[in-house]
N, C-alpha and C positions, 0 to 999 in steps of 0.2 A: 494484399501485400504479401510477398514471399518472405520467408525468414529462414536464415541459416544459423544453426547453433553449433557450438564446439563440442556438443555432447549429443548422445542419442536420447531423444525424448521418450519417456515412458508411454505405455499405452494408456487409453482412457480408463481402463479398469484399474490400473495402478494409480493413476493420477487421482481418480475419484476416491479411492481408498485412502490415499495420502491426505486429500482434502478433509475427509471425515475424521481421520486420525488427528490432524492438526486442530480441527474444531473441538474435538474432545479434550486434547491435551492442553489447549489454550483456555479452557474453562477454569480460570484462576479464582478460587474462592478466597477472598482476602478481606479482612477488616483492619482498617487503618485508624490509628488514634487521631483524634481531632487536635492537631498540633501544626503550627506553621512550618515546622521542620519536615513534615511529611507531605507537603503540598506537591512537590515534584513527583514523588512516587505515586501519589494519588492520581495525578494527571496521566502518567504513563500507564498505570493499570487501567484507567478508564479508556485510554486510546487502544490498548490491547483488546479490551472488551468490545470496542466498536469495530476493530479489525475483524474480530471473530464473527460478529453479526453480519458484516459485509461479505465475508467469505462464505457464510451460510447462504447468502443471496446468490453469490457466484455459482455455487454448487447447484442451487435450485434452477438457475437459468440454463446451465448446461444440461441438466436432466430434463428440462422442458423444451430442449432443442431450440434455445434462443441464444446461440453463441455470439451473434452480432450485437447483442445488448450488453454483454459482459463488461465491456470497457467503461460503461457508465459507473459501475461499482468499483472497478479496478482503480480508476483514478482517485476516487474517494478513499479507497483502502490505502493507497500510497500516501495521500495527504495525512491520514490518521497515523500511519507508521512514522511519517516525518515529524508530526507534532509530538507523538509519544517519545520518540528517540530524542528530540530536542529537550523535552522536559526532563528526561533521564540524565542527559549529559551536560545540559546547559545552565544548571543552577538558577540563580535569581534572574539572570538575564532572560532565560527561557520563560519563566513565569511572567515576567513583566511584558515581554513581547507577545506572548499568547493571550494574556489578559487584555492588552491594548487592542489586539485584533478583535477579540470578542466584543469589547465595548464599542468599537467602531461599527461593527455589523449591527449590533443591537440598537445603536443610535440611529443608524440609517432606517431600520425598521420602525422605530418609534416616530421618526419624522413622517414617514409614509402614513402611519396610523393617526397622526396628529397628537401624539402623546409626548410628554417631556422625556428628554434623554438624559444621559449622565454627562454633565458638562464640567464635572469636577475632577474626573480621572483622566489619565492619559488615554487617548484614542488614536489608533494608527492602523491603517490598512497594511496588511502583510503582503510582501512580495515573495511568492513561492520560490522563484529562482534564487533570490538572495538567501531565503531560509534554507534551501537545499545546500547551498554552498557553505553556509555557516555550520550546518549539521555535519557536513563532510569534514570540515576543518576540525571540529570538536572531536569527531571520531578518530581522525588522524592523530590528534594530540594524545588520545588514549591508546594508540597503537593498534587500532582495529584494522585488520587486513582487508576488510570489505568497505572501508570508509568511502571510497569513490562511488559506491552505489547510490548515495544520496543525490549526487550530481547526475549520474547516468539515469537514475530513475526519473528525475525531472524531465530530461530530454525524451526518453523512450516510453515513459508511461504518461506523465502529466501532460506534456506538450502534445504527444501523439493522440491520446484519448480526448483531449480538449477539442482537437480538430476533427477527429473521426467519430466521436461518440457523444460528447457533452453538448457541444454547440450544434444548433440545427441548421447550419449553413450547408453549402454544397459538399464540404468534406464529409458530412454525415449522410446526406440524402443521395448523393450521386451514385453510391454503390447499389442503389435500387434500380438503376437504369442499365439495361443490357442492350447493346446495339451491335449489329453486324453491317454488312454492306447495304442491305436493303430494308432493315426493320429495326425499330427501337421498341423495347418491351420493358414495362415496369414489373420488377420482380417483387413478390410479397416479402421475401426475406433477403437481406443483404448477404451475398455469398462471402464466406470466410474460409481461407485455407486452413485445413485441419491442423497442420503442424503449427501454424501461427496461433491458433486458438489454444492448443495444448501448451504452447510456450507461455502464453499469457496466464493460463490457469496455474501453471507451475510458479510463475512469479507471484500470483496471489497467495498460494500456499506458503511460499518462502517469506513473504512479507508478514503473514500472520505468525509463523514460527519465530521469526526474528523479533517481532514486537513483543510476543509473550515470553520468549526465552530471556531476553535482556532484562525485562522488569522482574521476572520470576527470580532470577539470580540476585538482583539487587534487593528484592523484598524477602529473600530467604524462603521462597515458596518452592514446592516440588517442581522440578523441571526435567527429570530423567527422560520422560516420554518425548518432550520437545527436543532434547539433545539427540536422542536416537533418530528422530525424523530429520532433524537438521543435518546429521551426519550422512544420512541416505541421500539427501538433496545435494550436499556438497560432493558426495561420491560420484555424482554424474559427470563432474568435470574431469576430463582425462588428464589435464595438466596437474591437478591435485594428485591423481593416482600415480602419475609418473614421478612426482616429487616424493611421494610416500615410498615408492619402490626404490628410488635413489637413496633415500635415508636409510632404508632397510639394508 
């Protein structure tokens, strides 16, 4: 898949250094009091921690020359970002919805194992598209200028990587088939356009920085390193640079 961006993609050396920088800056050491009032913050911090581990996996895959596997982790990284952001801005509604989803999944596993499930609590399967739309609207209410990313991320990360990387159908395996006019060949690795892989890697870094930065601000944790990296990422957008020049 070819990709065109409105900015010049950094080199791999720069991207990998940003990935390591994000992983270091997102290592939020936090102790939260055991209190119902801190539950949302706790979930958001845990989501940021999970995003960090997933980004470590993305870096490892790139360094191991496995770029065609990166999407498996990238989709999960987006889901963790979505859950953490929802917890941070969604109040009690977010806690109830995320808890109901967890209970639903654990009840499904319990039935498979022949064990009793939780029949007393609300259990509901979450629809990721609906969740992305709800997070976008909550961010819009807070005046977040990047609120639309929740919806865009669902379409361009979650939906695409579901088809291309997560599910084992033709969307995932057909890339291993190369054919010309006379011959069909099975390739050991699925070819990926370098600029597209770099673009996806940058999205992963951006998701981690966003997840950690938002919760660090709310939790009154150090976030200067995250701010600096976030500014560098935003600085890639020429539209932002033009706006800054106009303001100056």
